[in-house]
C-alpha positions in Angstrom: 244.1 115.2 269.8 241.5 117.2 267.9 240.2 114.9 265.1 236.4 115.8 265.1 235.1 119.4 265.2 231.5 120.4 265.5 230.9 123.9 264.1 227.5 125.3 265.1 226.4 128.1 262.8 223.6 130.6 263.1 224.3 132.8 260.1 225.9 135.5 262.3 229.2 136.0 264.0 232.8 134.8 263.5 232.6 131.0 264.1 233.3 130.1 260.5 236.2 132.5 260.4 237.6 131.0 263.6 237.5 127.5 262.1 239.3 128.7 258.9 242.0 130.1 261.1 242.2 126.9 263.1 242.5 124.9 259.9 245.7 126.7 259.1 247.3 125.0 262.1 249.2 121.8 260.9 247.9 119.6 263.8 244.3 120.5 262.9 244.4 120.2 259.1 243.2 116.6 258.9 240.4 117.1 261.4 236.9 116.2 260.2 234.4 119.0 260.5 230.6 118.7 261.0 228.7 122.0 260.3 225.4 122.1 262.2 222.5 124.5 261.9 219.4 124.0 264.1 216.0 125.1 263.1 213.8 126.0 266.1 210.2 124.7 266.0 207.7 127.1 264.5 204.0 127.7 265.1 202.8 127.2 261.5 203.8 124.8 258.7 204.5 127.8 256.4 206.9 129.3 258.9 208.6 126.0 259.4 209.1 125.6 255.7 210.6 129.1 255.5 213.0 128.3 258.4 214.1 125.1 256.8 214.9 126.9 253.5 216.7 129.6 255.5 218.6 127.0 257.4 219.7 125.3 254.2 221.1 128.5 252.9 223.0 129.2 256.1 224.6 125.8 255.9 225.5 126.2 252.2 227.0 129.6 252.9 229.0 128.4 255.8 230.4 125.5 253.8 231.2 127.8 250.9 233.0 130.2 253.3 235.0 127.4 254.9 236.2 126.2 251.5 237.3 122.8 252.9 238.2 119.6 251.2 234.7 117.9 250.7 236.1 114.7 252.2 236.7 116.6 255.5 233.3 118.3 255.9 229.7 117.2 256.4 226.6 119.2 257.2 223.6 118.6 259.5 220.3 120.5 259.4 218.1 119.5 262.3 214.9 120.7 263.9 214.8 121.2 267.7 215.8 123.4 270.6 219.3 124.6 269.5 221.0 124.2 272.9 219.8 120.6 273.2 220.6 119.7 269.6 224.2 121.0 269.8 224.8 118.8 272.8 223.2 115.8 271.1 225.1 116.1 267.9 228.4 116.6 269.7 227.8 113.3 271.5 226.7 111.6 268.3 229.8 112.5 266.4 232.0 112.3 269.5 233.3 115.8 268.9 236.8 116.7 270.3 235.9 120.4 270.0 232.7 122.5 269.7 233.0 125.9 268.1 230.2 128.4 268.6 229.6 132.1 268.3 228.8 134.0 271.4 227.1 137.4 272.0 229.2 137.8 275.1 226.2 138.1 277.5 226.8 138.3 281.2 225.6 135.5 283.5 222.0 136.7 284.3 221.5 138.0 280.8 222.6 134.6 279.5 220.0 132.8 281.6 217.2 135.2 280.8 218.0 135.3 277.1 218.3 131.5 276.8 221.9 131.7 275.7 222.8 128.6 273.7 226.5 128.8 274.2 226.2 129.2 278.0 223.8 126.2 278.2 226.0 124.0 276.0 229.1 124.8 278.1 227.3 123.9 281.3 226.1 120.6 280.0 228.9 119.4 277.8 232.2 118.0 279.0 233.8 118.7 275.6 236.2 121.6 275.0 234.3 124.6 273.6 235.8 127.4 271.6 233.7 130.6 271.9 234.0 133.4 269.5 232.3 136.7 270.4 230.6 138.8 267.8 232.8 141.8 268.6 236.3 140.4 268.4 238.8 140.2 265.6 239.9 136.7 264.8 243.7 136.7 264.2 246.1 134.1 262.8 247.0 131.9 265.8 250.6 132.3 266.9 250.5 133.2 270.6 248.4 130.9 272.8 247.9 131.7 276.5 247.0 129.1 279.2 245.9 130.2 282.6 247.8 127.7 284.6 247.3 126.4 288.2 247.4 122.9 289.8 243.9 121.9 288.6 243.4 118.9 286.2 241.4 121.3 283.9 244.4 123.6 283.6 246.7 120.7 282.8 244.1 119.5 280.1 244.3 123.0 278.6 248.1 122.9 278.6 248.0 119.6 276.6 245.5 121.1 274.1 247.7 124.2 273.7 250.8 122.1 273.1 248.9 120.0 270.6 248.0 123.1 268.7 251.4 124.8 268.9 253.8 122.0 268.2 253.9 122.6 264.5 253.1 126.3 264.2 256.2 128.2 262.8 256.9 131.0 265.2 254.3 129.8 267.7 254.6 130.6 271.3 253.0 129.4 274.5 252.3 132.0 277.2 251.7 130.7 280.7 249.9 133.0 283.1 249.7 132.6 286.8 247.6 135.0 288.8 248.2 136.0 292.4 244.7 136.4 293.7 243.8 139.7 295.4 240.0 139.8 295.7 240.2 143.4 296.9 241.0 144.2 293.3 244.5 145.6 294.0 246.4 145.1 290.8 250.1 144.9 289.9 252.1 145.3 286.8 252.2 142.5 284.3 255.6 141.0 284.7 257.6 138.1 283.2 258.8 135.6 285.8 261.3 132.8 286.3 259.3 129.6 286.3 261.9 127.8 288.5 260.5 129.7 291.5 257.0 128.3 290.9 256.6 124.5 290.9 253.4 124.6 288.8 254.9 126.8 286.1 258.2 124.8 286.2 256.4 121.6 285.4 254.4 123.2 282.6 257.5 124.8 281.1 259.4 121.5 281.2 256.5 119.8 279.3 256.5 122.5 276.7 260.3 122.3 276.3 260.1 118.5 275.8 257.8 119.2 272.8 260.0 121.9 271.4 257.4 124.7 272.0 258.8 128.1 273.0 257.3 129.3 276.3 257.3 132.4 278.5 255.7 133.0 281.9 253.9 136.0 283.1 252.1 137.0 286.3 250.1 139.8 287.9 247.9 140.2 290.9 244.3 141.1 291.3 240.9 139.5 290.7 241.6 136.4 288.6 239.1 136.9 285.8 240.0 140.5 285.3 243.7 139.7 285.4 243.5 136.9 282.9 241.6 139.2 280.5 244.2 142.0 281.1 247.1 139.7 280.4 245.5 138.4 277.2 245.1 142.0 276.0 248.4 143.4 277.0 250.3 140.4 275.7 248.4 140.4 272.4 247.2 136.8 272.7 245.5 135.2 269.7 243.8 132.4 271.6 243.2 131.9 275.4 242.7 128.5 277.0 241.0 128.3 280.3 240.2 125.3 282.4 236.8 125.1 284.1 236.5 122.5 286.9 233.2 120.6 286.8 231.7 121.1 290.3 228.4 119.4 289.5 227.7 116.0 291.1 227.0 113.1 288.8 223.3 113.1 289.7 223.0 116.7 288.4 224.9 116.2 285.1 221.7 116.6 283.0 220.6 119.9 284.7 222.0 123.4 284.3 223.7 124.4 287.5 221.8 127.6 288.2 223.8 128.4 291.3 227.0 128.3 289.3 225.4 130.3 286.4 224.5 133.1 288.8 227.5 132.8 291.0 231.0 134.2 290.4 232.2 131.9 287.7 235.8 132.6 286.5 235.2 131.0 283.1 232.0 133.0 282.7 233.7 136.3 283.4 236.5 135.5 280.9 234.0 134.3 278.3 232.2 137.6 278.4 235.2 140.0 278.8 238.2 138.5 277.0 239.4 140.4 273.9 240.3 137.2 272.0 238.6 133.8 271.3 238.4 131.7 274.4 238.7 127.9 274.5 237.0 126.6 277.6 237.8 123.0 278.7 237.1 120.8 281.7 238.2 117.4 282.5 235.6 114.6 282.3 234.8 113.5 285.8 
């Protein structure tokens, strides 16, 4: 269920447009929306005043753009470090989904440029919908889930079915990649799920909920193949599970090793041609 959405706005990007598109989905229409803008600390009182005024205008413009029922939307203007405040407010309102814009920076760039979206995804266990500045937000009809045996993938499947169950003409696309780390690729092909137990279970779950489903596969490097399938199959929204590998003692720290390492979710976040909803199970 998605009943509480946190939309973090900065005055740039397609995050507001993404929320408007989501709000057209029947299962999301009653969700409460909190629009957040964070004002970073400034060195002088005058600069701080200017930033507060600017932040107020950004919030007002975002709410006007969204054009939602006033009973469904609230706004928060808060001072602080943006990446910390987004996490704090998400916890305060118990958000079921965080929506943020993303510049699509690669891993090391994200660290060096203090990427808010990358930091929030590392530290929050909540599903996060990232909308890159350079993509076109389309009406959501075709949702793809990268499926495997992980709990995170099953969580994504449940989210996708929640979104699709009342979309007229909606379709679930399940992708299953045959990993070839040498980068040798194959054609994208539709497959019979009965030959794959993981896909068969997911298809049965979709059919029980009356959601049309098709299954595709290809081989190659997983991140590259997921992005290729999303583009070739004209996907409107991609859902990808991201297992949380951090031990509980390290929950409050950014996992630098993982940021720098070969993260599948990070590759897809940067390179996918459609909005990406990243989700992990809460450990």
